[in-house]
N, C-alpha and C positions, 0 to 999 in steps of 0.2 A: 805056515810061518806067520808070525805076527810082526808086521813092519815096525821099525823103530819110529819114535815120535819126537819131533823137535820141541824144545821148551817154548812156552808161550809166556805171556805176561803173568798168568796166574797158575800155570801148571809146569812141572819139571819135565825135562826130556826123558824118554824111556828107550831102553835098549830093545833089540829084536827079541821076540819070544817064539816059542813053538807050540803048536797044538795039533791034535789029531784031526786030520782032514775028514775022517768018517764020523767020529762021535763028538768032536770038539773038545776033548779033554786036553787041558793045558799040560804039555810035556815039559816046557821050559818057560817059566814065567818071565815077564819083562821086569827089568830092574831100573830104578831111578839113576840117571847118569848125571845130569846137571840140574841145579835148582831152577825154579821159575824165574824168569827174567825181571819181573816187576814192570809196572806201567811206566811208560815214558810220557809224562804229562806235559801239556803246554796250556798256557792261559789263552782263553778265547773271550773277546769282548762281544757281548750280545747287544749292548746298547751303550753308546758313549755318554758319559756324564756331561752335563752342561752347567752353565753358571747357576741355574736355579733348580735343576732336576737331577736326581740320582741316576746313575747308570747301572748296568748289570754285567757280570762276567762269570765264567765257570772254567774249570780245568777239565781237559779230556786227553785221553791217551792217543798218541799219534799212531800207535800200532793197532790196538783193538777197538778204539772208539769209546772206551768206558768214560763216563762223565761223572764228575763230582757235582754236588748241589750248587746252585747259583749263589753268588754273594753280591752285596751292594758295592757300587763304586760311588763314594760321596760326591755330591754336587761341588763344583769347583769354587763357586761364589765369585768368580771373576767375570763380570759382565762386559760385554763389548758394546759400549755406548757410542752413539753417533754424536753429531754436533747438537748443541742446545738450540731449541726453537722458542722464540718469545711467544707466550700465550696471553700475557697481559703486559701492556707497556707501562713503564714507570711514569709517574707524574710528579709534580711538586708536592702532591698531597698523599700519594699512596705508592708503596713499593710495587715493582713489577714482578712477574713470574716467568721463569724460563724452564723448559722441560726437555729432557733427552731420554731416548729409549734404547734398550738393549736389542741389538739386531738378532740375537739368538732366541731369547726367551720373552722379549717384549716388556720386560720390567721397566718401569718409568722412574726417573729420579728428577725431582724439581729443586730449583734454587731461586733465591730471592734476588731481585734487581733493585739496587739502591734508589731511593727517591731522587728526583732531579733537583739540582741546586736552584733555589728560588732566585729570580732575577726581576728587577724593576728598573725601568728607565723613564725619566720625565723629560719633556721637551724644554723645560726651564726649571731652575731652582729658586728663582725669585721673580716677583712681579710687583708692579705698582698700579694702584687703582685710585680713581677719584671716588670721593664719598658717594655712596649709593650706586656705584657702577658694578655691573655683574659681568662675568666672563666664564666661558667654558673652554677656553683655549689652552688650558693646562692639560696635557694629555699623558696618559700612562701607556707604555708599550713594552715590548720585549719580554713579556711574561713567559715563564716556563709552562709547558703543557699541563693543563689541569688547574693552573692557578688563576685567581681573579681578585678583583678589588673587593675587600670585605667592608671597609668603611673609611670615611674621611673624618678628621677631627680638627677643630680650631683651638689654638691655645688661648684665644681671647675672643669670645663671640660678640663682645661689645664693639670690637674693631672690624672683624670679618667673620662671616659664617660660610659654611660649605655643606652642600647636600651630599647624599650618598652616591649621586651620579657625577659629582665633581664640579657642580656649578658653584662658583665662588662669588660671594656678594659682599661688597664693602658696606659698612653701616654708616651711621651719621657722624661718628667720631673719627678723628684722624689718629694715626699711630701705627704700630707694627704688631704683627702676630705671626705665628708659625702654624702652617697647616701640615698635618701628618696623614699620609695615605698608608693604610695597612692592608696587606694582601691576606688571603685565606691561609697561606703558608706561614704567615707571621712576619714576612719581610716588610720593611718600612722604608719610606722616603719622605723628605720634608720639602716644603716650599715656603720661602719667606715672603711675607706680604707687607707692603707699605701702603697705607691709605693717606691720601692727601686731598686738599680742598680743590686744587686746580686740575684741569684736564691733563691726561697723560699724553705727552708730546712725543713725536717720532724722533728717534735719534739716528736711525739708519734704515736705508731701503736696500734689500738684497733679493736674491732669487731670480735675478734677471741677467741676460747676456748683454754684453756691450755692443755686439754686432749680430745682426740677423740678415740673412739673404732670403728673398722671396721671389717667386715668379709672379708676373702680372696676373691679377685677378685671384691670387691665393690669399689665404687669411692665416693669422696666428694670434693666439690669445696670450697676453702678458699676465704673469701671476706673481706680482711683487709681494715680498714678505716684509712687514714692518717690524722694527725693533724699537722699543719693547713690544711684545705681542699684544699688550693691552692698550696700545695707542688707539685713541678714538678719532684721530684726524683723518679726514676724508682723503682718498687717493684721487688725484686728477691726472688726466692724460692730455697732451697737446702735441700736434704735429707741426713741423716747420714748413711743410709744403703739402697741402691737401691734394694737389694735382698728382703727386707721386704716390702718396699713401695717406690714408685717413686712419684715425683711431677713435673708437667709441668710448663712452664714459665707463664701460666695463673692461676696457683694455684690449678690445679686439682690433688688430691692425689689418687693414685691407689694402693690398698692393694695387695700384692703379696703372702706372706706366713706368718704364725703365728710368732709373735715376737713384739719387741718394737723398734720404730725408732723416731728420732727427726727431725722435719721439721722446718727449720729456715727461717723466713720471714724477709726480710731486705729492708730498704729504707734509703739511706744515711748511717748515723752512727747508726741509730736506728734498733733494732732487737726485734723479738718476736718469742719465741720457742714454738712449738706445739708438744706435745708427742702423738704419734699415736700407739695404741695397736691393733695389727692385730690378730684376732682369726680365728679358722677353720670355 
């Protein structure tokens, strides 16, 4: 007897047959019963596609294991970027750069950081000078990173001149002029200058506390600020009681013994009184 055969993916099923057990002659041939089943294919991913790299996949039969040829899975193009990191800081003169990387493929993407807004601050916008008087008390500050003073310019050098370092010098003639300070970024600021024949007198004394408390034998230095800043009048100091506290011609107060004393700071006709309390 020839046993029946079940259908497979590629071959039909066969009925039972008969043959001679001695000589093998087919006595009853097998006949086709049912057609081949055909493959039951499923898709198998051999390599996942990433943002920048193609993947691979094939189909194979779940029954017999037959495999089709591999085919490409196109790259997704969808990067998984992390946060930006600054690789170059922005300044008032140059753009900055920031970069982020894909955590999957390492692809980098860069972006520009806008320049900083230029800033310029002057400690005064106007000064008065006596003829031939010089000053470096006009100061520039608050500049954005990377910026710096490019040059100074006077609107009338017969009245006042200014160096590139900001030294301002009144000439022999009286009158008014405008000084312009220009930064590398192009930002500008102006200072109005008046030149007169007489000395610049003090109009106000500031920068001091009205009351100070010290322990005996301790010291403190007064740092008065005269207005206008170009005042040429000498600052003097005077104590009302040297036994309690003394003051030097540089404004250094030295506490002696417990009590109260008044320190008078004077420039021209302007005065400022500081009350010093000395404790044990």
